[in-house]
PDB file as gemmi writes it, atoms N, CA and C in Angstrom:
CRYST1    1.000    1.000    1.000  90.00  90.00  90.00 P 1                      
ATOM      1  N   MET A   1      75.198 -13.660 157.940  1.00  0.00           N  
ATOM      2  CA  MET A   1      75.291 -12.996 156.731  1.00  0.00           C  
ATOM      3  C   MET A   1      75.800 -13.587 155.702  1.00  0.00           C  
ATOM      4  N   PHE A   2      75.449 -13.641 154.597  1.00  0.00           N  
ATOM      5  CA  PHE A   2      76.092 -13.888 153.362  1.00  0.00           C  
ATOM      6  C   PHE A   2      76.156 -13.227 152.177  1.00  0.00           C  
ATOM      7  N   GLY A   3      77.202 -12.715 151.468  1.00  0.00           N  
ATOM      8  CA  GLY A   3      76.896 -11.963 150.309  1.00  0.00           C  
ATOM      9  C   GLY A   3      77.225 -12.618 149.060  1.00  0.00           C  
ATOM     10  N   MET A   4      76.576 -12.235 147.953  1.00  0.00           N  
ATOM     11  CA  MET A   4      76.870 -12.982 146.673  1.00  0.00           C  
ATOM     12  C   MET A   4      76.597 -12.138 145.673  1.00  0.00           C  
ATOM     13  N   CYS A   5      77.199 -12.616 144.521  1.00  0.00           N  
ATOM     14  CA  CYS A   5      76.742 -11.540 143.126  1.00  0.00           C  
ATOM     15  C   CYS A   5      76.507 -12.628 142.126  1.00  0.00           C  
ATOM     16  N   SER A   6      75.594 -11.901 141.418  1.00  0.00           N  
ATOM     17  CA  SER A   6      75.327 -13.070 140.185  1.00  0.00           C  
ATOM     18  C   SER A   6      75.319 -11.949 138.942  1.00  0.00           C  
ATOM     19  N   SER A   7      76.433 -12.076 138.056  1.00  0.00           N  
ATOM     20  CA  SER A   7      76.627 -11.206 136.952  1.00  0.00           C  
ATOM     21  C   SER A   7      76.938  -9.893 137.379  1.00  0.00           C  
ATOM     22  N   SER A   8      75.668  -9.133 137.578  1.00  0.00           N  
ATOM     23  CA  SER A   8      76.038  -7.692 137.672  1.00  0.00           C  
ATOM     24  C   SER A   8      75.223  -7.171 138.920  1.00  0.00           C  
ATOM     25  N   THR A   9      74.561  -8.228 139.907  1.00  0.00           N  
ATOM     26  CA  THR A   9      73.811  -7.882 140.965  1.00  0.00           C  
ATOM     27  C   THR A   9      74.452  -8.421 142.149  1.00  0.00           C  
ATOM     28  N   VAL A  10      74.494  -7.528 143.199  1.00  0.00           N  
ATOM     29  CA  VAL A  10      74.967  -7.971 144.819  1.00  0.00           C  
ATOM     30  C   VAL A  10      73.916  -8.122 145.394  1.00  0.00           C  
ATOM     31  N   TYR A  11      73.594  -9.284 146.110  1.00  0.00           N  
ATOM     32  CA  TYR A  11      72.620  -9.685 147.110  1.00  0.00           C  
ATOM     33  C   TYR A  11      73.051  -9.944 148.469  1.00  0.00           C  
ATOM     34  N   SER A  12      72.244  -9.899 149.338  1.00  0.00           N  
ATOM     35  CA  SER A  12      72.494 -10.391 150.407  1.00  0.00           C  
ATOM     36  C   SER A  12      71.440 -11.275 151.112  1.00  0.00           C  
ATOM     37  N   SER A  13      71.920 -12.417 152.208  1.00  0.00           N  
ATOM     38  CA  SER A  13      70.817 -13.176 152.681  1.00  0.00           C  
ATOM     39  C   SER A  13      71.409 -13.481 153.888  1.00  0.00           C  
ATOM     40  N   GLU A  14      70.230 -14.024 154.904  1.00  0.00           N  
ATOM     41  CA  GLU A  14      70.665 -14.069 156.268  1.00  0.00           C  
ATOM     42  C   GLU A  14      70.364 -15.456 156.650  1.00  0.00           C  
ATOM     43  N   TYR A  15      71.104 -16.268 157.375  1.00  0.00           N  
ATOM     44  CA  TYR A  15      70.857 -17.587 157.913  1.00  0.00           C  
ATOM     45  C   TYR A  15      70.073 -17.461 159.152  1.00  0.00           C  
ATOM     46  N   ASP A  16      68.877 -18.036 159.550  1.00  0.00           N  
ATOM     47  CA  ASP A  16      68.046 -18.263 160.679  1.00  0.00           C  
ATOM     48  C   ASP A  16      68.480 -19.568 161.308  1.00  0.00           C  
ATOM     49  N   ALA A  17      69.116 -19.616 162.608  1.00  0.00           N  
ATOM     50  CA  ALA A  17      69.748 -20.762 163.076  1.00  0.00           C  
ATOM     51  C   ALA A  17      68.617 -21.577 163.819  1.00  0.00           C  
ATOM     52  N   ASP A  18      67.585 -20.842 164.130  1.00  0.00           N  
ATOM     53  CA  ASP A  18      66.248 -21.385 164.904  1.00  0.00           C  
ATOM     54  C   ASP A  18      65.514 -21.963 164.053  1.00  0.00           C  
ATOM     55  N   THR A  19      65.242 -21.717 162.526  1.00  0.00           N  
ATOM     56  CA  THR A  19      64.451 -22.309 161.516  1.00  0.00           C  
ATOM     57  C   THR A  19      65.167 -23.160 160.534  1.00  0.00           C  
ATOM     58  N   ALA A  20      66.775 -22.817 160.795  1.00  0.00           N  
ATOM     59  CA  ALA A  20      67.780 -23.504 159.722  1.00  0.00           C  
ATOM     60  C   ALA A  20      67.305 -23.258 158.349  1.00  0.00           C  
ATOM     61  N   THR A  21      66.903 -21.904 158.059  1.00  0.00           N  
ATOM     62  CA  THR A  21      66.760 -21.407 156.755  1.00  0.00           C  
ATOM     63  C   THR A  21      67.311 -20.215 156.226  1.00  0.00           C  
ATOM     64  N   TRP A  22      67.466 -19.966 154.902  1.00  0.00           N  
ATOM     65  CA  TRP A  22      68.060 -18.639 154.622  1.00  0.00           C  
ATOM     66  C   TRP A  22      67.068 -17.682 154.071  1.00  0.00           C  
ATOM     67  N   SER A  23      67.104 -16.479 154.286  1.00  0.00           N  
ATOM     68  CA  SER A  23      66.174 -15.490 153.788  1.00  0.00           C  
ATOM     69  C   SER A  23      66.324 -15.387 152.380  1.00  0.00           C  
ATOM     70  N   SER A  24      65.328 -14.656 151.762  1.00  0.00           N  
ATOM     71  CA  SER A  24      65.451 -14.548 150.402  1.00  0.00           C  
ATOM     72  C   SER A  24      66.359 -13.169 150.082  1.00  0.00           C  
ATOM     73  N   GLY A  25      67.012 -13.424 148.939  1.00  0.00           N  
ATOM     74  CA  GLY A  25      68.161 -12.540 148.554  1.00  0.00           C  
ATOM     75  C   GLY A  25      67.684 -10.975 148.487  1.00  0.00           C  
ATOM     76  N   ASP A  26      68.222  -9.868 149.326  1.00  0.00           N  
ATOM     77  CA  ASP A  26      67.994  -8.625 149.162  1.00  0.00           C  
ATOM     78  C   ASP A  26      68.969  -8.016 148.000  1.00  0.00           C  
ATOM     79  N   SER A  27      68.512  -7.357 147.284  1.00  0.00           N  
ATOM     80  CA  SER A  27      69.333  -6.810 146.278  1.00  0.00           C  
ATOM     81  C   SER A  27      70.194  -5.495 146.994  1.00  0.00           C  
ATOM     82  N   ILE A  28      71.433  -5.459 146.952  1.00  0.00           N  
ATOM     83  CA  ILE A  28      72.287  -4.442 147.404  1.00  0.00           C  
ATOM     84  C   ILE A  28      72.515  -3.354 146.269  1.00  0.00           C  
ATOM     85  N   ASP A  29      72.717  -3.786 145.389  1.00  0.00           N  
ATOM     86  CA  ASP A  29      73.461  -3.087 144.065  1.00  0.00           C  
ATOM     87  C   ASP A  29      73.040  -3.820 142.938  1.00  0.00           C  
ATOM     88  N   TYR A  30      72.896  -3.226 141.935  1.00  0.00           N  
ATOM     89  CA  TYR A  30      72.441  -3.819 140.547  1.00  0.00           C  
ATOM     90  C   TYR A  30      72.874  -2.836 139.228  1.00  0.00           C  
ATOM     91  N   ASP A  31      73.784  -1.975 139.809  1.00  0.00           N  
ATOM     92  CA  ASP A  31      74.228  -0.822 138.843  1.00  0.00           C  
ATOM     93  C   ASP A  31      75.650  -0.990 137.947  1.00  0.00           C  
ATOM     94  N   MET A  32      76.073  -2.126 138.222  1.00  0.00           N  
ATOM     95  CA  MET A  32      77.383  -2.651 137.621  1.00  0.00           C  
ATOM     96  C   MET A  32      77.393  -3.355 136.572  1.00  0.00           C  
ATOM     97  N   GLU A  33      78.205  -3.621 135.468  1.00  0.00           N  
ATOM     98  CA  GLU A  33      78.305  -4.495 134.501  1.00  0.00           C  
ATOM     99  C   GLU A  33      78.734  -5.801 134.892  1.00  0.00           C  
ATOM    100  N   THR A  34      79.736  -5.944 135.808  1.00  0.00           N  
ATOM    101  CA  THR A  34      80.251  -7.149 136.513  1.00  0.00           C  
ATOM    102  C   THR A  34      80.676  -6.858 137.806  1.00  0.00           C  
ATOM    103  N   VAL A  35      80.417  -7.925 138.612  1.00  0.00           N  
ATOM    104  CA  VAL A  35      80.959  -7.747 140.091  1.00  0.00           C  
ATOM    105  C   VAL A  35      82.040  -8.643 140.306  1.00  0.00           C  
ATOM    106  N   ASP A  36      83.126  -8.517 140.817  1.00  0.00           N  
ATOM    107  CA  ASP A  36      84.067  -9.443 141.035  1.00  0.00           C  
ATOM    108  C   ASP A  36      84.302  -9.609 142.411  1.00  0.00           C  
ATOM    109  N   ASP A  37      85.278  -9.030 143.037  1.00  0.00           N  
ATOM    110  CA  ASP A  37      85.601  -9.259 144.566  1.00  0.00           C  
ATOM    111  C   ASP A  37      84.515  -8.646 145.375  1.00  0.00           C  
ATOM    112  N   LEU A  38      84.091  -9.659 146.501  1.00  0.00           N  
ATOM    113  CA  LEU A  38      83.041  -9.606 147.557  1.00  0.00           C  
ATOM    114  C   LEU A  38      83.690  -9.735 148.777  1.00  0.00           C  
ATOM    115  N   ALA A  39      83.228  -8.785 149.940  1.00  0.00           N  
ATOM    116  CA  ALA A  39      83.693  -8.997 151.476  1.00  0.00           C  
ATOM    117  C   ALA A  39      82.565  -8.370 152.061  1.00  0.00           C  
ATOM    118  N   VAL A  40      82.041  -9.148 153.039  1.00  0.00           N  
ATOM    119  CA  VAL A  40      81.077  -8.997 154.038  1.00  0.00           C  
ATOM    120  C   VAL A  40      81.797  -8.975 155.423  1.00  0.00           C  
ATOM    121  N   ALA A  41      81.406  -8.002 156.416  1.00  0.00           N  
ATOM    122  CA  ALA A  41      81.614  -7.948 157.766  1.00  0.00           C  
ATOM    123  C   ALA A  41      80.348  -7.424 158.460  1.00  0.00           C  
ATOM    124  N   ARG A  42      80.403  -8.124 159.811  1.00  0.00           N  
ATOM    125  CA  ARG A  42      79.321  -7.572 160.899  1.00  0.00           C  
ATOM    126  C   ARG A  42      80.067  -7.329 162.265  1.00  0.00           C  
ATOM    127  N   ASP A  43      79.516  -6.142 162.586  1.00  0.00           N  
ATOM    128  CA  ASP A  43      80.315  -5.852 163.817  1.00  0.00           C  
ATOM    129  C   ASP A  43      79.287  -6.616 164.957  1.00  0.00           C  
ATOM    130  N   ALA A  44      79.896  -6.211 166.263  1.00  0.00           N  
ATOM    131  CA  ALA A  44      79.185  -6.924 167.456  1.00  0.00           C  
ATOM    132  C   ALA A  44      77.975  -6.444 167.691  1.00  0.00           C  
ATOM    133  N   ASP A  45      77.378  -5.236 167.112  1.00  0.00           N  
ATOM    134  CA  ASP A  45      75.921  -4.582 167.191  1.00  0.00           C  
ATOM    135  C   ASP A  45      75.172  -5.005 166.178  1.00  0.00           C  
ATOM    136  N   GLY A  46      75.708  -5.744 165.278  1.00  0.00           N  
ATOM    137  CA  GLY A  46      74.788  -6.253 164.178  1.00  0.00           C  
ATOM    138  C   GLY A  46      74.562  -5.422 162.924  1.00  0.00           C  
ATOM    139  N   ASN A  47      75.529  -4.368 162.883  1.00  0.00           N  
ATOM    140  CA  ASN A  47      75.800  -3.523 161.792  1.00  0.00           C  
ATOM    141  C   ASN A  47      76.595  -4.376 160.639  1.00  0.00           C  
ATOM    142  N   THR A  48      76.041  -4.191 159.354  1.00  0.00           N  
ATOM    143  CA  THR A  48      76.983  -4.916 158.307  1.00  0.00           C  
ATOM    144  C   THR A  48      77.403  -3.942 157.275  1.00  0.00           C  
ATOM    145  N   MET A  49      78.684  -4.167 156.866  1.00  0.00           N  
ATOM    146  CA  MET A  49      79.178  -3.630 155.845  1.00  0.00           C  
ATOM    147  C   MET A  49      79.791  -4.469 154.577  1.00  0.00           C  
ATOM    148  N   THR A  50      79.471  -4.164 153.435  1.00  0.00           N  
ATOM    149  CA  THR A  50      80.058  -4.912 152.333  1.00  0.00           C  
ATOM    150  C   THR A  50      80.957  -4.144 151.445  1.00  0.00           C  
ATOM    151  N   ALA A  51      81.804  -4.589 150.776  1.00  0.00           N  
ATOM    152  CA  ALA A  51      82.621  -3.925 149.986  1.00  0.00           C  
ATOM    153  C   ALA A  51      82.778  -4.884 148.703  1.00  0.00           C  
ATOM    154  N   TYR A  52      83.003  -4.334 147.436  1.00  0.00           N  
ATOM    155  CA  TYR A  52      82.853  -5.127 146.298  1.00  0.00           C  
ATOM    156  C   TYR A  52      83.546  -4.336 145.126  1.00  0.00           C  
ATOM    157  N   SER A  53      84.164  -5.058 144.087  1.00  0.00           N  
ATOM    158  CA  SER A  53      84.472  -4.016 142.987  1.00  0.00           C  
ATOM    159  C   SER A  53      84.102  -4.824 141.787  1.00  0.00           C  
ATOM    160  N   GLY A  54      84.155  -4.230 140.694  1.00  0.00           N  
ATOM    161  CA  GLY A  54      83.455  -4.531 139.202  1.00  0.00           C  
ATOM    162  C   GLY A  54      83.761  -3.463 138.226  1.00  0.00           C  
ATOM    163  N   GLY A  55      83.463  -3.857 137.099  1.00  0.00           N  
ATOM    164  CA  GLY A  55      83.236  -2.930 135.851  1.00  0.00           C  
ATOM    165  C   GLY A  55      81.865  -2.289 135.821  1.00  0.00           C  
ATOM    166  N   ASN A  56      82.015  -1.165 135.275  1.00  0.00           N  
ATOM    167  CA  ASN A  56      81.027  -0.330 135.032  1.00  0.00           C  
ATOM    168  C   ASN A  56      80.199  -0.340 133.777  1.00  0.00           C  
ATOM    169  N   GLY A  57      81.201  -1.076 132.749  1.00  0.00           N  
ATOM    170  CA  GLY A  57      80.458  -1.238 131.445  1.00  0.00           C  
ATOM    171  C   GLY A  57      81.229  -0.043 130.451  1.00  0.00           C  
ATOM    172  N   TRP A  58      81.665   0.986 131.083  1.00  0.00           N  
ATOM    173  CA  TRP A  58      82.230   1.931 130.435  1.00  0.00           C  
ATOM    174  C   TRP A  58      83.870   1.786 130.348  1.00  0.00           C  
ATOM    175  N   GLY A  59      84.625   0.803 130.573  1.00  0.00           N  
ATOM    176  CA  GLY A  59      86.064   0.547 130.767  1.00  0.00           C  
ATOM    177  C   GLY A  59      86.494   0.985 132.092  1.00  0.00           C  
ATOM    178  N   TYR A  60      85.733   1.256 133.047  1.00  0.00           N  
ATOM    179  CA  TYR A  60      86.124   1.640 134.467  1.00  0.00           C  
ATOM    180  C   TYR A  60      86.066   0.434 135.504  1.00  0.00           C  
ATOM    181  N   GLN A  61      86.797   0.445 136.276  1.00  0.00           N  
ATOM    182  CA  GLN A  61      86.683  -0.338 137.400  1.00  0.00           C  
ATOM    183  C   GLN A  61      86.326   0.468 138.757  1.00  0.00           C  
ATOM    184  N   GLU A  62      85.318   0.233 139.308  1.00  0.00           N  
ATOM    185  CA  GLU A  62      84.958   0.667 140.571  1.00  0.00           C  
ATOM    186  C   GLU A  62      84.916  -0.219 141.856  1.00  0.00           C  
ATOM    187  N   LEU A  63      85.353   0.342 142.817  1.00  0.00           N  
ATOM    188  CA  LEU A  63      85.202  -0.382 144.112  1.00  0.00           C  
ATOM    189  C   LEU A  63      84.076   0.407 145.016  1.00  0.00           C  
ATOM    190  N   ARG A  64      83.080  -0.307 145.606  1.00  0.00           N  
ATOM    191  CA  ARG A  64      81.876   0.410 146.417  1.00  0.00           C  
ATOM    192  C   ARG A  64      81.712  -0.263 147.747  1.00  0.00           C  
ATOM    193  N   SER A  65      80.950   0.525 148.478  1.00  0.00           N  
ATOM    194  CA  SER A  65      80.579  -0.071 149.598  1.00  0.00           C  
ATOM    195  C   SER A  65      79.136   0.134 150.063  1.00  0.00           C  
ATOM    196  N   ALA A  66      78.763  -0.568 150.980  1.00  0.00           N  
ATOM    197  CA  ALA A  66      77.173  -0.410 151.542  1.00  0.00           C  
ATOM    198  C   ALA A  66      77.177  -0.890 152.618  1.00  0.00           C  
ATOM    199  N   TYR A  67      76.171  -0.087 153.330  1.00  0.00           N  
ATOM    200  CA  TYR A  67      76.112  -0.313 154.992  1.00  0.00           C  
ATOM    201  C   TYR A  67      74.829  -0.560 155.372  1.00  0.00           C  
ATOM    202  N   ARG A  68      74.322  -1.461 156.156  1.00  0.00           N  
ATOM    203  CA  ARG A  68      73.007  -1.861 156.820  1.00  0.00           C  
ATOM    204  C   ARG A  68      73.019  -1.833 158.044  1.00  0.00           C  
ATOM    205  N   PRO A  69      72.673  -0.840 158.829  1.00  0.00           N  
ATOM    206  CA  PRO A  69      72.574  -0.678 160.449  1.00  0.00           C  
ATOM    207  C   PRO A  69      71.618  -1.761 160.634  1.00  0.00           C  
ATOM    208  N   ASN A  70      71.892  -2.291 162.058  1.00  0.00           N  
ATOM    209  CA  ASN A  70      71.182  -3.420 162.525  1.00  0.00           C  
ATOM    210  C   ASN A  70      69.554  -3.169 162.710  1.00  0.00           C  
ATOM    211  N   GLY A  71      68.731  -4.058 161.941  1.00  0.00           N  
ATOM    212  CA  GLY A  71      67.420  -3.980 161.905  1.00  0.00           C  
ATOM    213  C   GLY A  71      66.932  -3.217 160.943  1.00  0.00           C  
ATOM    214  N   GLY A  72      67.856  -2.576 159.954  1.00  0.00           N  
ATOM    215  CA  GLY A  72      67.534  -1.581 159.034  1.00  0.00           C  
ATOM    216  C   GLY A  72      67.710  -2.321 157.843  1.00  0.00           C  
ATOM    217  N   GLY A  73      67.392  -1.320 156.559  1.00  0.00           N  
ATOM    218  CA  GLY A  73      67.634  -1.881 155.367  1.00  0.00           C  
ATOM    219  C   GLY A  73      69.145  -1.190 154.676  1.00  0.00           C  
ATOM    220  N   TRP A  74      69.693  -1.999 153.656  1.00  0.00           N  
ATOM    221  CA  TRP A  74      70.872  -1.610 152.963  1.00  0.00           C  
ATOM    222  C   TRP A  74      70.704  -0.109 152.369  1.00  0.00           C  
ATOM    223  N   GLN A  75      71.628   0.768 152.769  1.00  0.00           N  
ATOM    224  CA  GLN A  75      71.715   2.081 152.376  1.00  0.00           C  
ATOM    225  C   GLN A  75      72.367   2.128 150.684  1.00  0.00           C  
ATOM    226  N   THR A  76      72.018   3.393 150.264  1.00  0.00           N  
ATOM    227  CA  THR A  76      72.551   3.122 148.619  1.00  0.00           C  
ATOM    228  C   THR A  76      74.111   3.086 148.873  1.00  0.00           C  
ATOM    229  N   PRO A  77      74.536   2.324 147.872  1.00  0.00           N  
ATOM    230  CA  PRO A  77      75.912   2.056 147.860  1.00  0.00           C  
ATOM    231  C   PRO A  77      76.813   3.217 147.369  1.00  0.00           C  
ATOM    232  N   THR A  78      78.031   3.240 148.011  1.00  0.00           N  
ATOM    233  CA  THR A  78      78.801   4.504 147.850  1.00  0.00           C  
ATOM    234  C   THR A  78      80.095   4.107 147.215  1.00  0.00           C  
ATOM    235  N   PRO A  79      80.362   4.773 145.912  1.00  0.00           N  
ATOM    236  CA  PRO A  79      81.489   4.479 145.115  1.00  0.00           C  
ATOM    237  C   PRO A  79      82.972   5.087 146.107  1.00  0.00           C  
ATOM    238  N   VAL A  80      83.767   3.994 146.262  1.00  0.00           N  
ATOM    239  CA  VAL A  80      84.895   4.310 147.140  1.00  0.00           C  
ATOM    240  C   VAL A  80      86.143   4.920 146.146  1.00  0.00           C  
ATOM    241  N   GLN A  81      86.286   4.163 145.012  1.00  0.00           N  
ATOM    242  CA  GLN A  81      87.493   4.308 144.022  1.00  0.00           C  
ATOM    243  C   GLN A  81      86.922   3.827 142.915  1.00  0.00           C  
ATOM    244  N   SER A  82      87.583   4.702 141.734  1.00  0.00           N  
ATOM    245  CA  SER A  82      87.342   4.259 140.388  1.00  0.00           C  
ATOM    246  C   SER A  82      88.819   4.390 139.584  1.00  0.00           C  
ATOM    247  N   SER A  83      88.750   3.340 138.705  1.00  0.00           N  
ATOM    248  CA  SER A  83      90.164   3.308 137.948  1.00  0.00           C  
ATOM    249  C   SER A  83      89.862   3.055 136.352  1.00  0.00           C  
ATOM    250  N   GLU A  84      90.706   3.158 135.578  1.00  0.00           N  
ATOM    251  CA  GLU A  84      90.548   2.683 134.002  1.00  0.00           C  
ATOM    252  C   GLU A  84      91.404   1.354 134.275  1.00  0.00           C  
ATOM    253  N   GLU A  85      92.182   1.066 135.152  1.00  0.00           N  
ATOM    254  CA  GLU A  85      92.997  -0.371 135.370  1.00  0.00           C  
ATOM    255  C   GLU A  85      92.159  -1.272 136.615  1.00  0.00           C  
ATOM    256  N   PRO A  86      92.160  -2.594 136.424  1.00  0.00           N  
ATOM    257  CA  PRO A  86      91.562  -3.315 137.387  1.00  0.00           C  
ATOM    258  C   PRO A  86      92.147  -3.211 138.704  1.00  0.00           C  
ATOM    259  N   PHE A  87      91.499  -3.338 139.692  1.00  0.00           N  
ATOM    260  CA  PHE A  87      92.145  -3.234 141.166  1.00  0.00           C  
ATOM    261  C   PHE A  87      92.930  -4.415 141.315  1.00  0.00           C  
ATOM    262  N   SER A  88      94.205  -4.452 142.163  1.00  0.00           N  
ATOM    263  CA  SER A  88      94.680  -5.644 142.481  1.00  0.00           C  
ATOM    264  C   SER A  88      94.450  -6.264 143.811  1.00  0.00           C  
ATOM    265  N   THR A  89      94.117  -7.437 144.171  1.00  0.00           N  
ATOM    266  CA  THR A  89      93.744  -7.889 145.279  1.00  0.00           C  
ATOM    267  C   THR A  89      94.772  -8.702 146.039  1.00  0.00           C  
TER     268      THR A  89                                                      
END                                                                             
């Protein structure tokens, strides 16, 4: 699993070792003005979680997370925290 962001959209892609190819990018979130820090984790059962921060275009920073159960699609991103100041990393 690989997470990436392009300006204001967060994508995920998976590598298939059998075919040595990456899947096309699935959009996770596209509702942010900018996306900065991004982290992706997968547990032993294949469930995936991502967390990322960015600006919403109105002077606020948001920290959001999204979850994808093994074999399922990405659920709607959840705001975790918002602030008028940038988050420290």
